[in-house]
N, C-alpha and C positions, 0 to 999 in steps of 0.2 A: 819572116817573122816567126817567133816562137810563141807558142801558146802554152800556158800553165793551167793545170786543172786544180781548181780550189775546191777541196772536199766540202760538202755540206755538213751541217751539224749532225744529221742522222748518220752520214757515212763515218764521221769521226767517232761518234758513240759506238757504232757497230765495230769499228776497228779496235777501240779500247776494250770492248766487251770480249773480243776474241783473244786479247792478250791476258786480261785479268780474270776472265771467266765470269764477270758480272756485267749487268747492264747498267744504264745510267742511273737507275734507282738503287743500285747496290744489291739487287737480287741475283743470285747465281743463275747463269744461263743453263738451258737444258743440257748442252754439250758438256759444260763443266760439272754439272751435278751428276751426269752419268759416269764421268771418269774419276770423280773424287772418291777416295777410299773411305769406307764407313768408319766413324769414330767409335772405338770400343767403349762400352758402358763403364763408368767409373765404379771401382769396387768399393763396397761400404767400408768405412774406417774400422779398424780393429779396436775392440774395447777390451782392456785388460782389467780384470777385477782384482783389487787389492784390499785385503782386510783392514779394518780400522786400526787394529793393533800393530800392523806392520807398516802402515802408511807414515811417511815422513812429512806430509803436508799438514800444516797447522789447520785445525778445524775449529769452528765456532758453533755454538749452540748449547743445548741443555741435555743432549743425549749422553748417557753413561754406558761404558762398556764393562760388562761383568766378565773379567778374564780369569776369575777364580782366585785372584790374589787376596790376601788378608787386608781388610781395611782397618783404620784406627779403632773404629767401634768394635769390630770383631776381636781385635787384639785385647782391648780393654775387657770385654766379656770373658775371653779365655783366661786372662790373668786373674780376674776376679774369682772365677770358679776354682782355679788351681790354688790361689791363696786361701780361699775359704776352706778347702779340703786340707791344706797343709796345717793351718792353725787347728782345725778340728782334730787332726791326728796327734798333735802335741797335747791337746786337751785330753784326748783318749789315753795317751801314755800317762799323763798325770793322774787320771782317774784310776787306771790299773795300779799305779804305784800306791795310791792312797788306800785302795781296797786291799792290797797285799799287806798293808800295815794296820788293817782294821780301823781305818779312818773314814770319815764320812765322804761319800762321793758326790751326792747331790746337795752340796753346800757351797756357800760363797768362797770357802777356803780352797775349793778345787781350782778356781781361777787364779788365786794367789800362788798355788803350787805350780801352775802352768805358766805364770807370767814371766819368769826368767827365760824359759825356753822360747816363748813367743817373742819376747823382746830380742833375744839373740837371733832368731830367724828374721824378724822384721829389719834389724839393722844390717844384716849381711846378705840376705837373698837378692836385693836389687843390684848388688855389686858383684855377685858371683854367678850371674846368669841363670838363676833358678827359674826364670819365666821366659827363657828363649823358646821359640817355636821349634818343635821336634817333628821330624819327618818319619821316624820309625820308632819302634818300641825300645830299642837299645839306647837311642838318643834320649828318649823320654825318661829312661831310668838313670842315665849318666848325668843329665842336667841337674836334678836336685841333689845328687850325691855330692857334688862339689860344695853346695851350700850347706849340706848336713855336716860335712867334715869341719866346717868353721862355726856354724851356728850353735850346734849342740854343746861343744866345749865352752863357748861363751855363755850359754845358758847355765851350764854347771858352775862356771865361775861366779855368775851373778847369784845363783842359789847359795853357793858357799859364803859369799859376802853377806847375804841376807840372814843366813843362819849363824854366822860368826865362826864357822869352822870349815875345814876342808872336807868335802864329801869322801866317804870311804871308797876304796878301789873297787869292790864288788858293785857298788851303786853306780860308779862311773861306767864300768863295763856293761852292766845291764841297761843303763840309759842309752849308751851309744848303739847297742845292738837293737834294742826295742824301737827306738825312734827311727832307725834306718829301715827296719822291716815295715813299720807302719807307713812311713813316707813313700817308700818304693811301691808298697802294695796299693796305696791310694793313687800314685801316679800311673801305675799300670792300668788300673781300673778307669782312670780319667782318660787315658789315651785310647783305650779300646772301646769304651762304652759312653762315657759322659760327654767328652768333647765332640765326638762325631754327631751326637744328638743335638748339642748346642749349635754347632756350625750348620747343620741341616736346617734347623729352625730359623736361624738368622738368614740363610740363603733363601728360604721360602718366603720370609717376610720381605726381603728386598725385591723378589720377583713380583709379589702381590702389590707392593706399593710403588707403582711406576708413574704416578701423577706428579708433575713438577710443582714445586711450591712457589710462593711469591718471589723469593730470592732468585730462583731459577728463571722465572719469567722476566725479571729485571735484567738478569744476565743475558737472556736472549735478545731483549730490546737493545742492550748496549752493543752486542755483537752485530746486530743488523745495522745499527747506526754507524758503527765503525766501518763496516763493509761497504755501505752505500754512501 
């Protein structure tokens, strides 16, 4: 007769523990723990910093990035300052002309004398790039020159129509040269002194006024609602 040994539950558990390295409760046996290689610590994830200006991820919120570019408000102020100076130079030219003919300077007729040139400048300067942003002094002087070459002849034409006669040649030459000198002198002063002061004041005002308004708060709420 043959006899077979039926292992008990404890013997079966011991045999399985020797194969898997764990006991019946799932805890590693001392022998398995001694032979198991240590798990290396996981390295921290690498964080790459990307500036907001270079990020392609759409952002939501009310934060604004001052990257130094010209805003619509800054462009309006710059153009207003330049236009005021341009008109003032045309009025100065008219005042010099009236004074040279012994006519009254501080009278309402001064503005009637300057009106044809002011109208010629107003009609042509927006279409000839008189108020394009300039990055250097040469560009600042060339920009109004294109408008001057068109606006002043139109002003002379309007003056001739109002007077009922063609202006004499010496007057045309003096008018062209004098207006060019006055306009370029003003633009050089504006580029080197006036506009930097205006832009610095606007930049300082933007930095000082960092609090969000009611519309920005509503924009923030809308962004949070869309996100969540």
